N, C-alpha and C positions, 0 to 999 in steps of 0.2 A: 485841149487841142487834139484834133484828129491825127491818127498815126497811120502810116502806110506800111503794109506787111506784104512781103513777097511770098507766094505760095507756089510750090512746084507740084504739078499734077500730070498724071499720065493722060494720053489722049482720051482713054475710056473714062477716066474720072472727070475730066473737063466736060465731055459730052453729057455725062449723067447729070452733073451739076447745072450745065447750061439748059438741058431739057427741063429739069425741075424748076429752075428760075423762070424760064419762059412760061411754064404752066401756071406759076403764081404771078406772072406779069411783074417780075422784079428784075433789076439789074443783078448780075452775078455777085458783085460785092455785097449788095444788100441781102441777097438770098443767103450767102455764106454767113454773114453777121447774124442774121435772124436765126438760122439753123444752129449755129454754135451756141448762141445765148439761150435758145430754147433747151438744148441738150444740157447745158450747165444748170439751168433752173430745175430741170427734171431730175438731175442727179443730186442736187444739193438740198432740195426742199421736199417736205412731205406734203401731200395733198390734204385738203381740209378734212376729208372723211377719215383718212388714216390718222391725222393728228387728233381728231375727236376720239378715235378708238384708243389711242395711246393715253390721252388725258383721262379717259374714263376707267382705266385700269389702275386702281388705287395701289395695289402692291407694286406694280411697275413704277409708278410715280414716286413711291416711298424709296425704292431702290435707286432710282435716278437721282433723287435729292441727296441721298446718303453718299452715292458715288461722287457727285459734284462737290459736296462738302469735303470729302476725303481728298479729292484732287486739289482743291484750293489750299488745303493744309499740307499738301505734298505727302500724304499718307496713302497707304494701300500698296498694291503691287500691280505691275503690268503683266498681262497674260498674253502670251504669244500663240 
């Protein structure tokens, strides 16, 4: 079920969002939803080229698997 969220914006923020939404021919709510989800996806996921580079690094993959195994066993130490 869809949820309603209230968002407080300054006049300048509103005008910037409105202008961008109009440029993309979107309602403001759809523009905000699209922009927020795009930002989340950008920050959470690795692009395919970067993932191929990671997977092709055998030493890195070995260390990642070892770290994952240690984490599952609750072994190792946290580094701050």
